[in-house]
Every structure is written in C-alpha cells, then in structure tokens.
C-alpha positions in Angstrom: 36.3 27.6 44.8 33.0 26.8 43.2 32.4 24.0 45.8 32.8 26.5 48.7 30.2 28.8 47.1 27.9 25.8 46.5 28.1 24.7 50.1 27.7 28.2 51.4 24.6 28.7 49.2 23.2 25.3 50.3 23.8 26.2 53.9 22.1 29.6 53.6 19.1 28.1 51.7 18.5 24.8 53.4 19.9 25.2 56.9 22.8 23.6 58.8 21.0 20.3 59.8 20.0 19.4 56.3 23.4 20.2 54.8 25.2 18.2 57.6 22.9 15.2 57.1 23.5 15.2 53.4 27.3 15.5 53.9 27.4 12.6 56.4 25.2 10.4 54.2 27.5 10.9 51.2 30.6 10.3 53.3 29.4 7.2 55.1 27.8 5.6 52.0 31.0 3.8 51.0 31.5 2.5 54.5 28.0 1.2 54.6 28.5 -0.7 51.4 31.7 -2.3 52.7 29.9 -3.4 55.9 27.1 -4.8 53.9 29.6 -6.8 51.8 31.4 -8.0 55.0 28.1 -9.2 56.5 27.2 -11.1 53.4 30.6 -12.8 53.3 30.2 -13.7 57.0 26.7 -15.2 56.3 28.1 -17.3 53.4 31.0 -18.5 55.5 28.7 -19.5 58.4 26.4 -21.3 56.1 29.3 -23.2 54.5 30.6 -24.2 58.0 27.2 -25.3 59.1 26.7 -27.4 55.9 30.1 -29.1 56.3 29.5 -29.9 60.0 26.1 -31.4 59.3 27.0 -33.6 56.3 26.0 -37.2 56.6 28.9 -39.7 56.2 
C-alpha cells in the first residue's frame, strides 16, 4: 500500500515522463547487464577462435 502512495506522490510531484523513465531504467537495468555479459563472452570466444586459427605450426 505504501508503494502505491509513493508512486502517486512521485507522479504528482515530478510528472509522468520522469516517473516513467525512472521505472523503465530500473526495470531494464538487469537486462542491460545480461546483454553486456553476453557481448563480453562473445568477444572472448571470437578472440579465442581467431587466436587458434592463426597459430603457427
């Protein structure tokens, strides 16, 4: 119940666009972290493949 009052108070004081932006940033933060991790893993995998393909016998 307190969360509803908090969101209503924020909405009244700050305005809809600011509250919506804050909500979306908090909600998508975890997904952004997961994507960053996946990109890092892909970079490492590509680097390893490139290194193995260019080894001198």
